[in-house]
C-alpha positions in Angstrom: 5.5 31.2 -49.9 5.9 33.4 -46.7 9.0 35.0 -45.6 9.4 32.6 -42.8 9.0 29.5 -44.9 11.8 31.1 -47.3 13.9 31.9 -44.3 13.6 28.3 -42.9 14.2 26.8 -46.3 17.2 28.7 -46.6 18.5 27.6 -43.4 17.9 24.0 -44.4 19.7 24.5 -47.5 22.6 26.2 -45.7 22.8 23.3 -43.4 22.2 20.4 -45.8 19.7 19.4 -42.9 18.0 15.7 -43.8 14.8 15.0 -42.6 14.5 11.9 -40.1 13.1 8.7 -41.5 9.5 8.1 -40.7 9.8 5.0 -38.9 12.1 6.5 -36.2 9.0 8.9 -34.9 6.7 5.8 -35.4 8.9 3.8 -33.1 9.2 6.8 -30.6 5.5 7.0 -30.8 5.0 3.4 -30.0 7.8 3.6 -27.2 5.9 6.4 -25.5 2.4 4.9 -25.5 3.9 1.7 -24.3 5.5 3.2 -21.4 2.2 4.9 -20.8 0.6 1.9 -20.3 3.1 0.4 -18.4 3.0 3.2 -16.0 -0.9 3.5 -16.0 -0.8 -0.3 -14.9 1.5 0.4 -12.2 -0.6 3.3 -10.6 -3.7 0.9 -10.9 -1.9 -1.5 -9.0 -0.8 1.2 -6.6 -4.3 2.4 -6.2 -5.7 -1.0 -5.5 -3.0 -1.8 -2.7 -3.8 1.5 -1.3 -7.7 1.0 -1.3 -6.9 -2.6 0.0 -5.1 -1.9 3.1 -7.3 1.3 3.9 -10.2 -1.1 4.0 -8.7 -3.5 6.6 -6.8 -0.7 8.7 -8.3 -1.0 12.1 -9.5 2.7 12.1 -11.7 2.4 15.3 -8.9 1.3 17.4 -6.3 3.8 15.7 -8.5 7.0 16.3 -9.4 5.6 20.0 -5.6 5.5 20.6 -5.1 8.7 19.0 -5.2 10.7 15.9 -1.1 10.2 15.6 -1.6 6.3 15.3 -4.3 6.4 12.5 -1.9 8.7 10.7 1.2 6.5 10.9 -1.1 3.3 10.0 -1.7 4.8 6.4 -0.2 2.8 3.4 2.5 5.6 2.6 4.6 3.2 0.3 1.8 2.5 -1.8 0.5 6.4 -1.7 4.3 7.6 -2.8 4.0 4.7 -5.5 0.6 6.2 -6.6 2.1 9.8 -6.6 5.1 8.9 -8.5 3.4 7.0 -11.5 0.7 9.5 -11.9 3.6 12.3 -12.3 5.6 10.0 -14.7 2.3 8.8 -16.9 1.6 12.7 -17.0 5.0 13.3 -18.5 4.9 10.4 -20.8 1.3 11.6 -21.9 2.6 15.1 -22.7 5.1 13.7 -25.2 2.1 12.1 -27.4 1.0 13.6 -30.7 -1.8 15.7 -29.4 -0.5 15.7 -25.6 0.7 19.3 -25.2 -3.3 20.6 -26.2 -3.8 19.2 -22.5 -3.4 21.2 -19.3 -1.7 19.6 -16.3 -4.9 19.1 -14.3 -6.9 17.6 -16.8 -3.8 14.9 -17.3 -3.3 14.4 -13.7 -7.2 14.1 -13.0 -7.3 11.5 -15.9 -4.6 9.4 -14.8 -5.6 9.5 -11.1 -9.5 8.8 -12.1 -8.1 5.7 -14.3 -5.9 4.5 -11.6 -8.7 4.7 -9.0 -11.4 2.9 -11.2 -8.8 0.1 -12.2 -7.6 -0.2 -8.7 -10.9 -0.6 -7.2 -11.7 -3.4 -9.6 -8.5 -5.1 -8.7 -8.8 -4.4 -4.9 -12.7 -5.8 -4.9 -11.8 -8.8 -7.2 -9.4 -10.1 -4.8 -6.8 -10.1 -7.0 -4.9 -7.3 -5.0 -4.6 -9.4 -2.0 -3.0 -12.3 -4.5 -0.6 -9.7 -5.9 0.2 -8.4 -2.4 1.1 -12.1 -1.2 3.3 -12.5 -4.0 5.3 -9.3 -3.6 5.4 -10.2 0.0 7.7 -12.9 -0.6 10.4 -10.3 -1.5 12.6 -9.0 1.1 12.8 -5.4 -0.2 9.1 -5.3 -0.5 8.9 -6.6 3.3 11.4 -3.9 4.4 9.6 -0.8 2.7 5.9 -1.9 3.3 6.0 -3.5 7.0 4.3 -1.9 9.9 5.1 -4.8 12.5 5.8 -2.1 15.3 2.7 0.1 14.8 0.4 -2.3 16.8 3.3 -3.4 19.1 3.8 -1.2 21.9 3.5 -2.9 25.2 4.6 0.3 27.3 1.5 2.1 25.7 -0.7 -0.4 26.4 -1.1 -2.1 23.1 0.1 -5.6 22.7 0.0 -7.8 19.3 1.0 -11.1 18.4 0.2 -14.8 17.6 -1.5 -17.2 20.0 1.0 -20.1 21.0 -1.4 -21.4 23.6 -4.4 -20.5 25.6 -6.5 -21.3 28.8 -9.7 -20.0 30.4 -8.1 -17.1 31.8 -4.5 -17.0 29.8 -3.3 -16.4 26.6 0.5 -17.3 25.9 1.4 -14.8 22.9 4.4 -14.4 20.6 5.2 -11.0 19.8 6.5 -9.5 16.4 9.9 -9.3 18.4 9.6 -12.9 19.0 9.1 -12.2 22.6 6.9 -14.3 24.7 4.2 -12.8 26.7 1.2 -13.9 29.2 -1.7 -12.3 28.7 -3.9 -12.3 31.7 -7.8 -12.5 31.1 -10.6 -11.8 33.6 -14.4 -11.1 33.6 -14.0 -7.6 32.8 -12.0 -8.3 29.7 -13.8 -7.8 26.4 -13.1 -10.3 23.4 -14.2 -9.5 20.0 -15.3 -12.2 18.4 -14.3 -14.9 20.9 -14.7 -17.5 17.9 -11.5 -16.1 16.5 -9.5 -16.5 19.1 -7.7 -19.4 18.8 -3.9 -21.3 18.5 -2.0 -19.5 15.5 -4.6 -16.5 15.5 -3.0 -13.2 15.2 -4.4 -11.0 17.9 -4.2 -7.0 19.2 -4.8 -6.8 23.1 -5.2 -3.6 25.0 -4.5 -3.4 28.6 -1.3 -2.6 30.5 1.9 -4.4 31.9 1.4 -5.7 35.3 4.8 -7.8 35.6 7.6 -8.6 33.4 6.4 -10.3 30.4 2.9 -10.1 31.6 0.1 -8.1 30.4 -3.6 -7.7 31.9 -5.8 -7.1 29.0 -9.0 -5.3 29.1 -9.7 -5.8 25.7 -8.6 -8.3 22.9 -9.4 -8.1 19.2 -8.7 -10.2 16.1 -5.8 -8.7 14.2 -7.7 -8.1 10.8 -5.4 -5.4 9.8 -2.7 -5.9 7.3 0.5 -3.9 6.2 0.5 -5.5 2.8 3.4 -8.2 3.3 1.3 -11.3 3.6 4.3 -13.6 4.4 6.6 -11.6 6.6 6.9 -12.3 10.3 5.1 -9.3 11.6 1.7 -10.4 12.9 0.3 -7.1 11.6 0.4 -9.0 8.1 -1.7 -11.8 9.0 -5.3 -11.5 8.1 -8.2 -13.7 9.2 -10.0 -14.5 6.1 -13.7 -15.9 6.5 
């Protein structure tokens, strides 16, 4: 027996230290792996929502109106959630039996890869949108994730809302703040996907204010972007599903 082993044995005998039952370590191990599984699932969900919202974001319009708008339109709520879940999952993995053998970089990369692969499957299968709609029924989710004011900036030449009625040269629009607008259309107005411009549809209008609550349109686009809260009052949440 080595000197170190003798020293440890002597300390154990002097302090009458008793070993813990094996089942305690087994339960602890099960709890760690269960927690790790939960955080991995949450990370996959966050990844799916991030992918889904990036897919439907109106990048062409955001970039045309300035890089700042493109940055603001990123799904920060889900990006932060994804980062937090990866950090927590990493800490749980390090507490597993052999977790100490792996570097921080390898664990983080593995967690991120798993989240992205699983998230892609969820997003492109349509499950992400269904989960999104369920979460959108919760008020706290709508408050954290909604971007209803992002595409509604009349003074900056951008109007969004839902069509209440329309004629050959005008659209009557209800904006996210429940205000009513008259959108004037002329021969120079560019209408993207005219078939999608109908009563009840959400649209984005580029142009300028020509009178109180009157907006002269230079371009009209269907509002296909989403902030993720499909059931809230903001028009940015309404996707046109084909």
